[in-house]
N, C-alpha and C positions, 0 to 999 in steps of 0.2 A: 505444804510440800507441792501440792498440785499447781499452785500459782508459780513457783519457781521453775517447775518443769515447762509450763506453758510459755514463760518468758524466755527460757533457754531455746525452745523450739522456734519461737518467733524471731529471736536473734539469729539463729542459724538460717532461717528462711530469708531474712533481710540480707544477710551476707551472701547467700547463694544467688539471690536476684541481682544484687549489685555486681557480683562477679560475672554473671552471664551478660549484664549490660555492658560491662567493660570489655568483655571478649567480643561481643557482636557489634560494638560501636563502629569499628572501621569498615564493616561491610555495609552499614546503612548510610554513613556519612564519611567517605574517605577523605583523608587529608589532602589539601590542595598543595601540589608540588610545583614549584617555580624554579626556573633555572636562570642564573644571572650570567650564563656563558654567552659571549658575543658570537655572532654568526661567523661563518667562514669568510665571507667577503664584506666585513664590516667597514673596510676602508673605502669601499666603492659608494659614491653618491650619485644618484640619478639626477642629473641636471634638468633634463626634459624627457618625458616619456614618449613624446611624439615630436620629432625633429626632422626637418627636410635638409639633406646635405647632398649636394651634387646630384639632385634629381631623385634621390632615394629617400624613402621614409624609414625612420628607425628610432633608436634610443641613443640619447646623448648622456654619457657618463663621465665622472671625474674620479681619478685615483687620488685620494687624499694623502697618500704617502709621498708622492712626488709632484703632484699638480698636473699630471697628464690628462688631457681630455680626449675621450675616445667616442667614436660613432660606430654603432652596430646596426647595419642595415637589416631591415625586415624583408623577407621574400615570401610571398605566398603564391600558391598555385591556383587560386581561385576556388578551391573546394573547402576552404576553411582551415586547412593545414598551414600553420605559421611556422616558418623556420627563420633562423638568423644567420647572416653571413659572418665572415671573420671580421673582427674589430679593425677599424681604420683610425690611425692617429690623426687628430685634428690640430691640437695646439698644446702648449705647455704653459700653465699659469705659474708665474714666479711667486709662490706662496711664501717664500722666505723673506720677501720684501714687506710682508705684513708686520714683521717684528721691528722694522726700522722706524725711526722717528719721522713724523710728517714734516714736509717742507713748507 
């Protein structure tokens, strides 16, 4: 009878230890959470991060929805503060011609 009581107590102890391990597991090794959500401006492609247009240095970007190419000039006051001016339309790329058969 003593042996069966000892085995019963050991089984309860093992169950309790496993239960505590399951409860505390997320605190020691949290699950990795990833999001497949696209960004807000996922249709914008940076063509050149440093581009010179009409004497101004800035960023050249393309809107993949319609093929418009935009230039955003960078303006700095010399103290390290960088600001960007309003976008300037540069050109429109006819992306719909990519679906046509080659000549």
